[in-house]
Chimera marker file (.cmm) of the C-alpha trace (Angstrom):
<marker_set name="trace">
<marker id="1" x="0.007" y="0.164" z="0.145" r="1" g="1" b="0" radius="0.5"/>
<marker id="2" x="1.212" y="3.464" z="-0.761" r="1" g="1" b="0" radius="0.5"/>
<marker id="3" x="1.294" y="6.277" z="1.710" r="1" g="1" b="0" radius="0.5"/>
<marker id="4" x="2.933" y="9.643" z="3.129" r="1" g="1" b="0" radius="0.5"/>
<marker id="5" x="4.579" y="10.040" z="6.864" r="1" g="1" b="0" radius="0.5"/>
<marker id="6" x="1.897" y="12.230" z="8.253" r="1" g="1" b="0" radius="0.5"/>
<marker id="7" x="3.926" y="12.814" z="11.899" r="1" g="1" b="0" radius="0.5"/>
<marker id="8" x="6.948" y="11.380" z="13.473" r="1" g="1" b="0" radius="0.5"/>
<marker id="9" x="7.605" y="11.062" z="17.475" r="1" g="1" b="0" radius="0.5"/>
<marker id="10" x="11.467" y="11.545" z="17.031" r="1" g="1" b="0" radius="0.5"/>
<marker id="11" x="11.872" y="10.839" z="20.831" r="1" g="1" b="0" radius="0.5"/>
<marker id="12" x="9.652" y="7.449" z="21.069" r="1" g="1" b="0" radius="0.5"/>
<marker id="13" x="10.899" y="6.287" z="17.229" r="1" g="1" b="0" radius="0.5"/>
<marker id="14" x="6.856" y="5.789" z="16.124" r="1" g="1" b="0" radius="0.5"/>
<marker id="15" x="5.023" y="7.657" z="14.124" r="1" g="1" b="0" radius="0.5"/>
<marker id="16" x="1.786" y="7.233" z="11.718" r="1" g="1" b="0" radius="0.5"/>
<marker id="17" x="1.528" y="7.060" z="7.890" r="1" g="1" b="0" radius="0.5"/>
<marker id="18" x="-1.515" y="8.405" z="5.976" r="1" g="1" b="0" radius="0.5"/>
<marker id="19" x="-2.322" y="5.608" z="3.778" r="1" g="1" b="0" radius="0.5"/>
<marker id="20" x="-4.167" y="6.794" z="-0.116" r="1" g="1" b="0" radius="0.5"/>
<marker id="21" x="-7.459" y="5.146" z="1.209" r="1" g="1" b="0" radius="0.5"/>
<marker id="22" x="-7.451" y="7.935" z="3.940" r="1" g="1" b="0" radius="0.5"/>
<marker id="23" x="-6.707" y="5.423" z="7.056" r="1" g="1" b="0" radius="0.5"/>
<marker id="24" x="-3.712" y="6.444" z="9.299" r="1" g="1" b="0" radius="0.5"/>
<marker id="25" x="-1.208" y="3.591" z="10.191" r="1" g="1" b="0" radius="0.5"/>
<marker id="26" x="0.851" y="3.804" z="13.148" r="1" g="1" b="0" radius="0.5"/>
<marker id="27" x="4.684" y="2.409" z="12.501" r="1" g="1" b="0" radius="0.5"/>
<marker id="28" x="7.638" y="1.749" z="14.870" r="1" g="1" b="0" radius="0.5"/>
<marker id="29" x="10.985" y="2.214" z="13.425" r="1" g="1" b="0" radius="0.5"/>
<marker id="30" x="11.823" y="-1.461" z="13.832" r="1" g="1" b="0" radius="0.5"/>
<marker id="31" x="9.179" y="-2.263" z="11.156" r="1" g="1" b="0" radius="0.5"/>
<marker id="32" x="11.843" y="0.163" z="8.692" r="1" g="1" b="0" radius="0.5"/>
<marker id="33" x="13.515" y="-1.799" z="5.915" r="1" g="1" b="0" radius="0.5"/>
<marker id="34" x="15.469" y="-1.068" z="2.645" r="1" g="1" b="0" radius="0.5"/>
<marker id="35" x="17.946" y="0.549" z="4.472" r="1" g="1" b="0" radius="0.5"/>
<marker id="36" x="15.613" y="3.413" z="5.613" r="1" g="1" b="0" radius="0.5"/>
<marker id="37" x="17.142" y="4.887" z="8.893" r="1" g="1" b="0" radius="0.5"/>
<marker id="38" x="14.430" y="6.288" z="11.104" r="1" g="1" b="0" radius="0.5"/>
<marker id="39" x="16.455" y="9.830" z="12.075" r="1" g="1" b="0" radius="0.5"/>
<marker id="40" x="16.461" y="10.173" z="7.733" r="1" g="1" b="0" radius="0.5"/>
<marker id="41" x="13.122" y="9.930" z="7.036" r="1" g="1" b="0" radius="0.5"/>
<marker id="42" x="10.855" y="13.550" z="7.321" r="1" g="1" b="0" radius="0.5"/>
<marker id="43" x="7.480" y="14.178" z="7.265" r="1" g="1" b="0" radius="0.5"/>
<marker id="44" x="5.539" y="14.084" z="3.973" r="1" g="1" b="0" radius="0.5"/>
<marker id="45" x="7.841" y="11.479" z="2.577" r="1" g="1" b="0" radius="0.5"/>
<marker id="46" x="6.473" y="8.854" z="0.255" r="1" g="1" b="0" radius="0.5"/>
<marker id="47" x="6.740" y="5.175" z="1.417" r="1" g="1" b="0" radius="0.5"/>
<marker id="48" x="5.482" y="1.468" z="0.324" r="1" g="1" b="0" radius="0.5"/>
<marker id="49" x="3.977" y="-0.605" z="3.747" r="1" g="1" b="0" radius="0.5"/>
<marker id="50" x="1.929" y="-3.647" z="4.371" r="1" g="1" b="0" radius="0.5"/>
<marker id="51" x="-1.064" y="-2.876" z="6.140" r="1" g="1" b="0" radius="0.5"/>
<marker id="52" x="-1.973" y="-5.041" z="9.587" r="1" g="1" b="0" radius="0.5"/>
<marker id="53" x="-4.908" y="-4.549" z="12.146" r="1" g="1" b="0" radius="0.5"/>
<marker id="54" x="-2.626" y="-4.576" z="15.679" r="1" g="1" b="0" radius="0.5"/>
<marker id="55" x="-4.339" y="-4.588" z="19.098" r="1" g="1" b="0" radius="0.5"/>
<marker id="56" x="-4.178" y="-1.082" z="18.928" r="1" g="1" b="0" radius="0.5"/>
<marker id="57" x="-5.695" y="-0.371" z="15.706" r="1" g="1" b="0" radius="0.5"/>
<marker id="58" x="-4.065" y="-0.555" z="12.032" r="1" g="1" b="0" radius="0.5"/>
<marker id="59" x="-0.549" y="-0.049" z="11.763" r="1" g="1" b="0" radius="0.5"/>
<marker id="60" x="2.100" y="-0.583" z="9.203" r="1" g="1" b="0" radius="0.5"/>
<marker id="61" x="4.674" y="-3.216" z="8.368" r="1" g="1" b="0" radius="0.5"/>
<marker id="62" x="7.554" y="-3.910" z="6.378" r="1" g="1" b="0" radius="0.5"/>
<marker id="63" x="7.754" y="0.517" z="5.813" r="1" g="1" b="0" radius="0.5"/>
<marker id="64" x="9.956" y="0.958" z="2.114" r="1" g="1" b="0" radius="0.5"/>
<marker id="65" x="10.848" y="4.439" z="0.501" r="1" g="1" b="0" radius="0.5"/>
<marker id="66" x="8.287" y="4.703" z="-2.599" r="1" g="1" b="0" radius="0.5"/>
<marker id="67" x="10.184" y="4.201" z="-5.886" r="1" g="1" b="0" radius="0.5"/>
<link id1="1" id2="2" r="1" g="1" b="0" radius="0.2"/>
<link id1="2" id2="3" r="1" g="1" b="0" radius="0.2"/>
<link id1="3" id2="4" r="1" g="1" b="0" radius="0.2"/>
<link id1="4" id2="5" r="1" g="1" b="0" radius="0.2"/>
<link id1="5" id2="6" r="1" g="1" b="0" radius="0.2"/>
<link id1="6" id2="7" r="1" g="1" b="0" radius="0.2"/>
<link id1="7" id2="8" r="1" g="1" b="0" radius="0.2"/>
<link id1="8" id2="9" r="1" g="1" b="0" radius="0.2"/>
<link id1="9" id2="10" r="1" g="1" b="0" radius="0.2"/>
<link id1="10" id2="11" r="1" g="1" b="0" radius="0.2"/>
<link id1="11" id2="12" r="1" g="1" b="0" radius="0.2"/>
<link id1="12" id2="13" r="1" g="1" b="0" radius="0.2"/>
<link id1="13" id2="14" r="1" g="1" b="0" radius="0.2"/>
<link id1="14" id2="15" r="1" g="1" b="0" radius="0.2"/>
<link id1="15" id2="16" r="1" g="1" b="0" radius="0.2"/>
<link id1="16" id2="17" r="1" g="1" b="0" radius="0.2"/>
<link id1="17" id2="18" r="1" g="1" b="0" radius="0.2"/>
<link id1="18" id2="19" r="1" g="1" b="0" radius="0.2"/>
<link id1="19" id2="20" r="1" g="1" b="0" radius="0.2"/>
<link id1="20" id2="21" r="1" g="1" b="0" radius="0.2"/>
<link id1="21" id2="22" r="1" g="1" b="0" radius="0.2"/>
<link id1="22" id2="23" r="1" g="1" b="0" radius="0.2"/>
<link id1="23" id2="24" r="1" g="1" b="0" radius="0.2"/>
<link id1="24" id2="25" r="1" g="1" b="0" radius="0.2"/>
<link id1="25" id2="26" r="1" g="1" b="0" radius="0.2"/>
<link id1="26" id2="27" r="1" g="1" b="0" radius="0.2"/>
<link id1="27" id2="28" r="1" g="1" b="0" radius="0.2"/>
<link id1="28" id2="29" r="1" g="1" b="0" radius="0.2"/>
<link id1="29" id2="30" r="1" g="1" b="0" radius="0.2"/>
<link id1="30" id2="31" r="1" g="1" b="0" radius="0.2"/>
<link id1="31" id2="32" r="1" g="1" b="0" radius="0.2"/>
<link id1="32" id2="33" r="1" g="1" b="0" radius="0.2"/>
<link id1="33" id2="34" r="1" g="1" b="0" radius="0.2"/>
<link id1="34" id2="35" r="1" g="1" b="0" radius="0.2"/>
<link id1="35" id2="36" r="1" g="1" b="0" radius="0.2"/>
<link id1="36" id2="37" r="1" g="1" b="0" radius="0.2"/>
<link id1="37" id2="38" r="1" g="1" b="0" radius="0.2"/>
<link id1="38" id2="39" r="1" g="1" b="0" radius="0.2"/>
<link id1="39" id2="40" r="1" g="1" b="0" radius="0.2"/>
<link id1="40" id2="41" r="1" g="1" b="0" radius="0.2"/>
<link id1="41" id2="42" r="1" g="1" b="0" radius="0.2"/>
<link id1="42" id2="43" r="1" g="1" b="0" radius="0.2"/>
<link id1="43" id2="44" r="1" g="1" b="0" radius="0.2"/>
<link id1="44" id2="45" r="1" g="1" b="0" radius="0.2"/>
<link id1="45" id2="46" r="1" g="1" b="0" radius="0.2"/>
<link id1="46" id2="47" r="1" g="1" b="0" radius="0.2"/>
<link id1="47" id2="48" r="1" g="1" b="0" radius="0.2"/>
<link id1="48" id2="49" r="1" g="1" b="0" radius="0.2"/>
<link id1="49" id2="50" r="1" g="1" b="0" radius="0.2"/>
<link id1="50" id2="51" r="1" g="1" b="0" radius="0.2"/>
<link id1="51" id2="52" r="1" g="1" b="0" radius="0.2"/>
<link id1="52" id2="53" r="1" g="1" b="0" radius="0.2"/>
<link id1="53" id2="54" r="1" g="1" b="0" radius="0.2"/>
<link id1="54" id2="55" r="1" g="1" b="0" radius="0.2"/>
<link id1="55" id2="56" r="1" g="1" b="0" radius="0.2"/>
<link id1="56" id2="57" r="1" g="1" b="0" radius="0.2"/>
<link id1="57" id2="58" r="1" g="1" b="0" radius="0.2"/>
<link id1="58" id2="59" r="1" g="1" b="0" radius="0.2"/>
<link id1="59" id2="60" r="1" g="1" b="0" radius="0.2"/>
<link id1="60" id2="61" r="1" g="1" b="0" radius="0.2"/>
<link id1="61" id2="62" r="1" g="1" b="0" radius="0.2"/>
<link id1="62" id2="63" r="1" g="1" b="0" radius="0.2"/>
<link id1="63" id2="64" r="1" g="1" b="0" radius="0.2"/>
<link id1="64" id2="65" r="1" g="1" b="0" radius="0.2"/>
<link id1="65" id2="66" r="1" g="1" b="0" radius="0.2"/>
<link id1="66" id2="67" r="1" g="1" b="0" radius="0.2"/>
</marker_set>
């Protein structure tokens, strides 16, 4: 699924991705792949990810930069 980094919380290493379908997905830095480092991503950056349903709502896993 395609999305855009909506919000980052640097001190806690998590954020939210707004997907094309308008849903916000939570993510933790441990789900970044493809050479992405949490400190190098920015709000507004386009990404590709796999959506999942987490215990507290939608979450993004296997996050990579969009081509």
